N, C-alpha and C positions, 0 to 999 in steps of 0.2 A: 331280632334278638342280638344281644351282645355276646361275643365269644371272648372268654378269658382263659388263658392257658395256665395250668398249674401242674407242676410235676409231669409235664408232657401229656397231660390229659386235658381235654377241653371241657368246659362246662358253660352253660348258657345262662345269662342273667335274664330273667323274665322281664319283659317290658309292659308298661301299662297299655292296655288296648282301648282305644276310643274309636267307635265305629269300625271301619275296616282298616284303619291306619294304626300302626304302632307308634307310640310317642315315648320319647326318653325324658326322664326327669333329670334334674341337675345332678343327682347322685349317680345315675347311670352314665352320664357324660363324664363326670369326674373319674369314675371307675374305668371307663373306656380309655381315657387319656393315660391313667396310671398303668393300665395293662399294656397299652401300646408302647409306652416309653420304658416299660420293664423289659420287653423283648429286645429292644434296640433303641438307641438314642434317635430322636426325631426332631425335625425343625418345626417351627410354628406353622409354616405354610403347608407342610406335609400333613400335620395333625388336622388343620382346618379343612383341607381338601378331602382326605380319606375318611374322616369322621363326620363329614358333612356338617360343619359348624359355621355359623356366621362369624365374621371377623370380630365383632364386638363381644358376643357371648364366648367365643373361643379364647380371646385374650383375657376376659374376666375369669374364666375357669383356670387358665394357666397361671394367672397372677395369684388366684386364691390358693392353688396347690403349692406354689413357690413360697408364699407367705406362711403357709402351714407346715413348711419344710417336708412336704410329701413328694415334691418334684424339685429338681435342681437344674439350673441352666448352666451350660458349659459353653462359653464362647469358643468359636473355632478361629483359626488363623484368618479366615475370610470374614465377611460381614455377617455370616450365619451364626445363629445360636442354636445349640442342640439341647434338648431336654431329656433328662434321665430320671427314672423313679428312684427315690432314696430308699434306704432300709426301712425307715418309718413309713414311707408310702407303700412298700411291699406288705408290711404288717397290716396297714389300714385296708389294703385291697383284699387280703386274706380274710379279715374280719367281715368286710362287706360281702364277700363271696359266701362265707359261712352263714351270715344272716339271711341273705336272699335265698340260698338253697334250703335252709332249714325251715323258714317260715313262709316263703313265697314261691313254692314250687308250682309250676303250671298244673292244672287239673288233668 
């Protein structure tokens, strides 16, 4: 399950279940990235490690979010780039949360 924090209350995004394993779809992963970068700016390596993403899929998701202006990259003084959720990304995350909790509640 994916945890997203809103107004200091956690809610859980239901994940598709196949067999005994939970699988995330692309939208779940995008929401996880937005939620994580909403709480605090994160580096690409932190996101890939803690969200358990492969390098290629993680980079593709981050690039998609940046191109959609849902995530912004802020270069640091060092070689690291930090990612932060934009206001548009926050609105998209809230809409995603409302959709998943309204129509796809776990039984």
